[in-house]
C-alpha positions in Angstrom: -19.8 -15.3 -7.8 -16.4 -13.1 -7.7 -13.4 -14.7 -6.2 -10.9 -12.2 -6.0 -11.2 -8.2 -5.6 -8.3 -6.6 -6.8 -8.0 -2.8 -5.6 -5.0 0.0 -6.5 -3.9 2.2 -3.7 -3.4 5.9 -4.3 -6.5 7.7 -5.4 -8.6 4.3 -5.0 -8.4 2.5 -1.7 -6.3 5.4 -0.2 -7.8 8.8 0.2 -5.6 11.8 -0.5 -4.0 11.7 3.2 -2.8 7.9 2.2 -5.6 6.6 4.9 -8.1 3.7 4.5 -11.6 5.3 4.9 -13.4 2.9 7.4 -16.3 2.3 5.2 -13.6 0.4 2.6 -12.2 -1.5 5.2 -15.6 -2.8 6.8 -17.0 -3.7 3.3 -13.9 -5.3 2.0 -14.0 -7.3 5.3 -17.7 -8.6 4.8 -17.0 -9.8 1.4 -14.0 -11.7 2.4 -15.9 -13.2 5.6 -19.4 -13.8 3.8 -18.3 -14.9 0.3 -14.7 -15.4 0.3 -13.6 -12.9 -1.9 -10.0 -12.7 -1.5 -8.7 -8.6 -1.3 -5.3 -8.1 -3.3 -3.4 -4.8 -3.5 -2.2 -3.8 -6.7 0.1 -0.7 -6.7 2.9 1.0 -8.3 4.5 1.5 -4.8 7.1 -0.9 -3.1 5.9 -4.0 -1.5 6.8 -2.6 1.9 4.4 0.4 1.4 1.6 -2.3 0.1 2.4 -4.6 3.2 2.0 -1.4 5.6 -1.6 -0.6 3.8 -2.6 -4.3 4.2 -1.6 -4.3 7.9 -3.9 -1.1 8.3 -6.7 -3.1 6.4 -6.6 -6.0 8.9 -6.7 -9.8 8.7 -8.8 -10.0 5.8 -6.1 -8.1 3.9 -3.3 -10.6 4.4 -3.5 -12.6 1.5 -1.8 -11.3 -1.3 -0.1 -8.2 -2.8 0.9 -6.9 -6.2 3.6 -4.6 -5.9 5.4 -2.0 -8.3 3.3 -2.2 -11.1 3.6 -6.2 -11.3 7.1 -6.7 -10.9 6.4 -8.1 -7.2 3.9 -10.7 -6.6 3.7 -11.7 -3.0 1.8 -14.5 -0.9 1.4 -13.0 2.9 0.0 -16.1 3.8 3.2 -18.4 3.2 5.5 -15.5 3.5 6.6 -16.3 0.0 7.4 -14.2 -3.1 5.6 -15.7 -5.8 7.0 -13.3 -8.6 10.2 -11.1 -8.8 10.4 -9.6 -12.2 13.2 -6.9 -11.4 15.8 -5.3 -13.5 19.0 -7.3 -14.0 22.4 -6.0 -12.8 23.5 -5.4 -16.4 20.2 -3.4 -16.9 20.7 -1.1 -14.0 24.2 -0.6 -15.1 23.2 0.4 -18.4 20.8 2.8 -17.4 22.6 4.4 -14.6 25.7 4.8 -17.4 23.4 6.7 -19.8 22.0 9.1 -17.1 25.4 10.0 -16.1 26.5 10.5 -19.4 23.5 12.9 -20.1 23.6 14.4 -16.6 19.9 13.4 -16.0 18.1 12.7 -12.5 17.3 9.4 -11.8 15.5 7.3 -9.0 14.5 3.9 -8.3 12.5 1.8 -6.1 13.7 -1.5 -4.2 11.1 -4.0 -2.6 11.2 -1.6 0.7 11.6 2.0 -0.3 12.0 4.7 -3.0 15.5 6.1 -3.5 16.5 9.1 -4.9 19.4 11.6 -5.3 19.7 13.9 -2.2 20.7 17.1 -4.9 17.4 17.1 -6.2 15.1 16.6 -3.0 13.9 20.5 -3.9 12.1 18.9 -7.0 9.9 16.5 -4.7 6.5 17.1 -3.3 6.1 15.9 0.3 4.6 12.1 0.3 2.0 11.7 3.1 2.6 8.0 2.7 6.2 8.1 4.3 5.0 10.6 7.0 2.0 8.2 7.9 4.8 5.3 8.1 7.4 7.3 10.1 9.8 6.2 7.7 12.1 9.0 6.1 12.3 9.2 2.5 15.8 7.3 1.3 17.7 10.3 -0.2 21.5 9.2 -1.2 24.5 11.4 -1.6 25.8 9.1 -4.1 23.6 6.8 -6.0 25.9 5.1 -8.1 27.9 4.0 -5.1 24.7 3.1 -3.1 23.6 0.8 -6.1 26.6 -1.2 -6.0 26.2 -2.3 -2.2 22.5 -2.7 -2.5 21.4 -6.0 -1.9 17.8 -5.4 -2.6 16.5 -5.9 -6.1 15.5 -3.0 -8.1 12.0 -3.4 -10.3 11.6 0.0 -11.2 13.7 2.6 -12.4 12.7 6.2 -13.3 14.6 8.7 -15.5 13.4 12.5 -14.8 14.1 15.5 -16.6 12.4 18.1 -18.9 10.6 16.7 -22.0 13.5 17.9 -24.4 15.7 15.7 -22.2 13.9 12.8 -22.4 13.4 12.7 -26.0 17.3 13.1 -26.5 17.7 10.1 -24.3 15.2 7.8 -25.4 17.0 6.2 -28.4 19.8 5.2 -25.6 17.6 3.9 -23.6 15.6 1.8 -25.7 18.7 0.3 -26.9 19.1 -1.7 -23.6 17.5 -5.2 -24.3 14.6 -6.5 -22.2 13.1 -3.3 -21.0 9.9 -1.4 -21.3 9.7 2.3 -21.2 6.8 4.2 -20.2 5.4 7.5 -21.9 6.6 10.8 -20.9 4.9 11.6 -17.5 4.2 14.5 -16.1 5.9 15.1 -12.6 4.5 17.0 -9.7 7.3 19.6 -8.6 6.8 22.0 -5.8 6.6 25.8 -6.4 10.1 27.4 -5.8 10.1 31.4 -5.8 6.9 31.7 -7.3 8.0 29.2 -10.4 7.2 25.5 -10.9 9.7 23.5 -12.5 8.1 21.7 -15.7 9.6 18.1 -15.4 8.8 14.9 -16.8 9.7 11.2 -16.3 10.0 7.6 -17.8 9.0 4.6 -15.8 11.3 1.7 -16.7 10.6 -1.9 -15.9 11.2 -5.0 -17.4 9.4 -6.2 -20.7 6.2 -7.4 -19.8 5.6 -6.1 -16.6 2.4 -4.7 -16.0 -0.4 -5.3 -13.2 -2.5 -7.0 -15.5 0.1 -9.7 -16.1 0.7 -10.1 -12.3 -3.1 -10.6 -12.1 -3.1 -13.4 -14.5 -0.2 -15.2 -13.0 -1.7 -15.0 -9.3 -5.0 -15.8 -11.0 -3.4 -18.9 -12.6 -1.6 -19.9 -9.2 -5.4 -19.7 -7.3 -7.3 -21.5 -10.0 -9.5 -18.0 -10.3 -11.2 -17.2 -13.9 -11.0 -13.5 -15.4 -14.9 -13.4 -15.2 -14.3 -14.3 -11.2 -12.5 -11.1 -10.8 -13.0 -7.4 -9.9 -10.5 -4.8 -10.3 -10.8 -1.0 -9.3 -8.8 1.7 -10.1 -7.9 5.4 -11.0 -5.2 5.8 -13.3 -3.6 5.3 -16.2 -1.5 2.1 -15.4 -4.8 0.6 -14.1 -6.1 0.5 -17.9 -4.6 -2.7 -18.3 -5.4 -4.0 -15.1 -9.1 -3.4 -15.8 -8.8 -5.4 -19.2 -7.5 -8.5 -16.6 -10.7 -8.8 -14.7 -14.6 -9.8 -15.4 -16.2 -6.6 -13.6 -14.2 -3.4 -14.3 -14.4 -0.5 -12.2 -13.0 3.0 -12.3 -13.3 5.6 -9.7 -15.2 8.8 -9.8 -11.8 10.5 -9.6 -10.4 8.3 -12.3 -8.9 9.4 -15.6 -11.0 9.8 -18.8 -9.0 6.8 -20.3 -10.1 4.4 -17.5 -13.4 5.3 -17.4 -14.1 4.7 -21.1 -13.0 1.0 -20.2 -14.5 0.4 -17.1 -18.1 -1.3 -16.5 -19.1 0.9 -13.6 -17.6 4.3 -12.0 -18.2 4.7 -8.4 -20.6 7.7 -6.9 -18.1 8.7 -4.7 -14.6 9.7 -5.0 -11.7 8.3 -3.0 -11.9 11.0 -0.1 -15.3 9.8 0.3 -15.0 6.1 0.4 -15.9 5.6 -3.5 -14.4 1.7 -3.2 -16.4 0.9 -0.2 -19.8 2.8 -1.2 -19.6 0.6 -4.4 -19.0 -2.5 -3.0 -21.6 -2.1 -0.5 -23.8 -1.9 -3.1 -22.3 -5.5 -4.7 -22.6 -6.9 -1.3 -26.2 -6.2 -0.8 -26.8 -7.8 -4.3 -24.8 -10.7 -3.7 -26.5 -11.3 -0.5 -30.0 -11.0 -2.2 -29.0 -13.2 -5.0 -28.2 -15.7 -2.1 -31.1 -15.5 0.0 -33.1 -15.9 -3.1 -31.2 -19.2 -4.3 -31.7 -20.4 -0.3 -35.5 -19.7 -0.9 -35.6 -21.4 -4.2 -33.9 -24.3 -3.0 -36.1 -24.5 -0.1 -39.1 -24.8 -2.2 -37.9 -27.2 -4.7 -37.0 -29.6 -1.6 -40.3 -29.3 -0.7 -41.6 -29.9 -3.9 -39.6 -32.8 -4.2 -40.9 -33.9 -0.7 -44.3 -33.7 -2.2 -43.7 -35.6 -5.0 -42.2 -38.6 -3.1 -45.5 -39.0 -1.1 
């Protein structure tokens, strides 16, 4: 029997407007209420964004959250942070120094929000998530000064630039101890005057921080085995996450690399409630199995009564 359901947000639980299709809420709630399966949000987004989505999901989602790609694990039931693997002050200072020396754009996440340099705001596409939350994106005119007074931990730091700029700064970034640096990721930028700026970025976190390692930590905390975990995702950062689960599910709209490691691929994409439609089939199978077990136990009970006569 499955005991935990781990789901990514963007491109998975959420549609492209950053809302949860009702079928996803309904079926996950049924699985939780009928079979005790615990829903866990696992996202690259900040903790407060994940909390906002959990609130939209309703009471069944008020359990555990894995945020910022596994750096933060939150117990919503107790209101406690179980894991905080944020970057150290020394690591952040070193990252800022390299970006400043090489005139590179950088941004970062706190547990509350994403923070970026105001002078590069033209490079960002509109994110419906923050519009839905009614929270403006946190642009700062002096990021370096803002960091000095910041009381929030920084779990993720991103360096942006052209592929050539990123190659040029890699050795400096890699010389900072205790970090892991992602492969260059293509950045979506808006079209300006008929042109699209070709940019990429590195996501930088503490060494060993992944959604998968966070799932393993949470599973140990709850006494749940790997084979009792369902994981659903759509992106490259979900490959390791699926590896930490017994039932691996990729969205119809997932990357090919994720589909290759999945046990199942949803029939519908994230905009059509692919998570809910897949889980509804699973719910019916679990219900059918439960009914058969009840019937078998009933028959066995009658047989035992006959034998005792």
